[in-house]
GUDO-458572 format. One line per field, with one value per residue (C-alpha): y, z, x negated; residue number from 1. Coordinates in nm, 2 decimals, m for minus. Layout:
# GUDO-458572
yy = (Y; ...)
zz = (Z; ...)
xx = (X; ...)
seq = (NUM; ...)
***
This chain:
# GUDO-458572
yy = (2.42; 2.46; 2.30; 2.00; 1.72; 1.33; 1.07; 0.80; 0.47; 0.23; m0.08; m0.31; m0.75; m0.89; m0.58; m0.43; m0.68; m0.61; m0.49; m0.29; 0.03; 0.14; m0.01; 0.14; 0.53; 0.41; 0.29; 0.58; 0.85; 0.74; 1.03; 0.83; 0.66; 0.35; 0.23; m0.11; m0.31; m0.60; m0.86; m0.77; m1.17; m1.14; m0.80; m0.62; m0.27; m0.16; m0.25; m0.08; 0.20; 0.25; 0.21; 0.48; 0.73; 0.67; 0.70; 1.02; 1.21; 1.05; 1.34; 1.68; 1.80; 1.80; 1.42; 1.29; 0.93; 0.67; 0.39; 0.09; m0.18; m0.22; 0.09; 0.32; 0.14; 0.15; 0.54; 0.59; 0.43; 0.62; 0.97; 0.79; 0.87; 1.10; 1.43; 1.51; 1.73; 1.56; 1.77; 1.48; 1.10; 0.96; 0.67; 0.45; 0.07; 0.06; m0.27; m0.37; m0.52; m0.54; m0.77; m0.93; m1.31; m1.35; m1.39; m1.26; m0.90; m0.94; m0.71; m0.36; m0.39; m0.18; 0.06; 0.40; 0.66; 0.98; 1.28; 1.28; 1.56; 1.61; 1.64; 1.27; 1.13; 0.78; 0.57; 0.29; 0.07; m0.08; m0.39; m0.42; m0.77; m0.55; m0.32; m0.22; 0.12; 0.20; 0.16; 0.28; 0.59; 0.58; 0.57; 0.87; 1.02; 0.98; 1.04; 1.42; 1.23; 1.30; 1.04; 0.89; 0.66; 0.46; 0.22; m0.15; m0.22; m0.48; m0.42; m0.17; m0.38; m0.56; m0.81; m0.49; m0.42; m0.07; m0.04; 0.26; 0.42; 0.74; 0.84; 0.71; 1.00; 1.32; 1.24; 1.27; 1.56; 1.74; 1.64; 1.75; 2.14; 2.15)
zz = (4.24; 4.57; 4.85; 4.88; 4.68; 4.83; 4.60; 4.61; 4.48; 4.23; 4.21; 3.91; 3.90; 4.20; 4.34; 4.37; 4.60; 4.79; 4.49; 4.27; 4.22; 4.35; 4.74; 4.79; 4.71; 4.94; 5.19; 5.13; 5.11; 5.42; 5.31; 4.99; 5.06; 4.84; 4.72; 4.81; 4.61; 4.81; 4.58; 4.36; 4.19; 4.04; 4.04; 3.99; 3.76; 3.97; 4.24; 4.16; 4.01; 4.36; 4.62; 4.40; 4.41; 4.79; 4.82; 4.66; 4.79; 5.10; 5.00; 5.15; 4.88; 4.59; 4.47; 4.21; 4.14; 4.03; 3.83; 3.71; 3.48; 3.52; 3.80; 3.43; 3.27; 3.66; 3.65; 3.25; 3.40; 3.66; 3.48; 3.29; 3.57; 3.79; 3.84; 4.16; 4.19; 4.05; 3.99; 3.77; 3.67; 3.63; 3.40; 3.40; 3.16; 3.10; 3.01; 2.74; 2.84; 2.43; 2.36; 2.68; 2.71; 3.08; 3.19; 3.52; 3.38; 3.02; 3.30; 3.25; 2.88; 2.65; 2.78; 2.77; 2.50; 2.68; 2.70; 3.06; 3.25; 3.40; 3.31; 3.24; 3.11; 2.99; 3.03; 2.79; 2.75; 2.40; 2.53; 2.74; 2.69; 2.83; 2.55; 2.22; 2.22; 2.02; 2.13; 2.46; 2.26; 2.14; 2.46; 2.54; 2.27; 2.31; 2.71; 2.60; 2.79; 2.78; 2.69; 2.78; 2.66; 2.97; 2.71; 2.74; 3.08; 3.02; 3.15; 3.44; 3.75; 4.05; 3.73; 3.62; 3.80; 3.88; 4.20; 4.34; 4.02; 4.01; 3.57; 3.76; 4.11; 3.74; 3.61; 3.94; 4.05; 3.73; 3.78; 4.22; 4.07; 3.85)
xx = (m6.11; m6.25; m6.43; m6.72; m6.55; m6.47; m6.67; m6.48; m6.64; m6.38; m6.52; m6.43; m6.24; m6.48; m6.53; m6.97; m7.21; m7.44; m7.72; m7.45; m7.60; m7.25; m7.24; m7.64; m7.49; m7.24; m7.52; m7.73; m7.44; m7.11; m6.96; m6.95; m6.55; m6.46; m6.13; m6.10; m5.78; m5.59; m5.72; m6.04; m6.03; m5.68; m5.58; m5.28; m5.25; m4.97; m5.17; m5.47; m5.31; m5.11; m5.43; m5.59; m5.37; m5.29; m5.71; m5.68; m5.30; m5.53; m5.80; m5.83; m5.91; m6.05; m6.21; m6.44; m6.46; m6.65; m6.58; m6.75; m6.56; m6.23; m6.22; m6.27; m5.97; m5.77; m5.89; m5.73; m5.37; m5.40; m5.42; m5.17; m4.90; m5.06; m5.13; m5.38; m5.70; m5.98; m6.25; m6.42; m6.47; m6.86; m6.68; m7.01; m6.95; m6.58; m6.47; m6.28; m6.01; m5.84; m6.02; m6.15; m6.07; m5.99; m5.69; m5.64; m5.74; m5.43; m5.14; m5.45; m5.36; m5.37; m5.64; m5.53; m5.58; m5.49; m5.67; m5.81; m5.67; m5.99; m6.41; m6.55; m6.88; m6.91; m7.20; m7.26; m7.56; m7.67; m7.63; m7.31; m7.16; m6.79; m6.78; m6.99; m7.14; m6.93; m6.58; m6.72; m6.78; m6.39; m6.35; m6.52; m6.40; m5.95; m6.04; m6.23; m6.53; m6.90; m7.08; m7.41; m7.55; m7.81; m7.99; m7.99; m7.88; m7.59; m7.31; m7.51; m7.43; m7.62; m7.78; m7.88; m8.14; m8.09; m8.17; m7.99; m7.97; m8.16; m7.98; m7.63; m7.74; m7.85; m7.50; m7.30; m7.49; m7.39; m7.04; m6.99; m7.20; m6.88)
seq = (1; 2; 3; 4; 5; 6; 7; 8; 9; 10; 11; 12; 13; 14; 15; 16; 17; 18; 19; 20; 21; 22; 23; 24; 25; 26; 27; 28; 29; 30; 31; 32; 33; 34; 35; 36; 37; 38; 39; 40; 41; 42; 43; 44; 45; 46; 47; 48; 49; 50; 51; 52; 53; 54; 55; 56; 57; 58; 59; 60; 61; 62; 63; 64; 65; 66; 67; 68; 69; 70; 71; 72; 73; 74; 75; 76; 77; 78; 79; 80; 81; 82; 83; 84; 85; 86; 87; 88; 89; 90; 91; 92; 93; 94; 95; 96; 97; 98; 99; 100; 101; 102; 103; 104; 105; 106; 107; 108; 109; 110; 111; 112; 113; 114; 115; 116; 117; 118; 119; 120; 121; 122; 123; 124; 125; 126; 127; 128; 129; 130; 131; 132; 133; 134; 135; 136; 137; 138; 139; 140; 141; 142; 143; 144; 145; 146; 147; 148; 149; 150; 151; 152; 153; 154; 155; 156; 157; 158; 159; 160; 161; 162; 163; 164; 165; 166; 167; 168; 169; 170; 171; 172; 173; 174; 175; 176; 177; 178)
***
């Protein structure tokens, strides 16, 4: 795959607010593009997967996916249904939807555990309330992804106060380099 990849940002349930590292990255680099969902608060798996597919197909060259939480689970579902050119994926704090007791998210069950057809890095926190480190490790193994343990940063979201999250940028840089 040649050319400079386009980075697509995939927020999770209820979107990423102004202090979230994903939003900060977009402000810092206008070339990054958020995959907008029609409904952030009542997500529907088929709609989220279809919107991701539209975004990937719309790009003229390779893409790198930067997903957070439910966005990671969306990527796994999408990869199980579509074969598209993807340089890699940074999957940050995947939400363990199989155990989450949030009625709006049940339609994303079960989490696909098939290997991803592109390089990926799963980033886990040691104290994520949405996913244990053990479950993140299991996701990474099933998806054929590298596991990066970021330390104790909760759900690696706005509440984690990571600012522009330099460690995440470092991991993204490795994926962009191919």
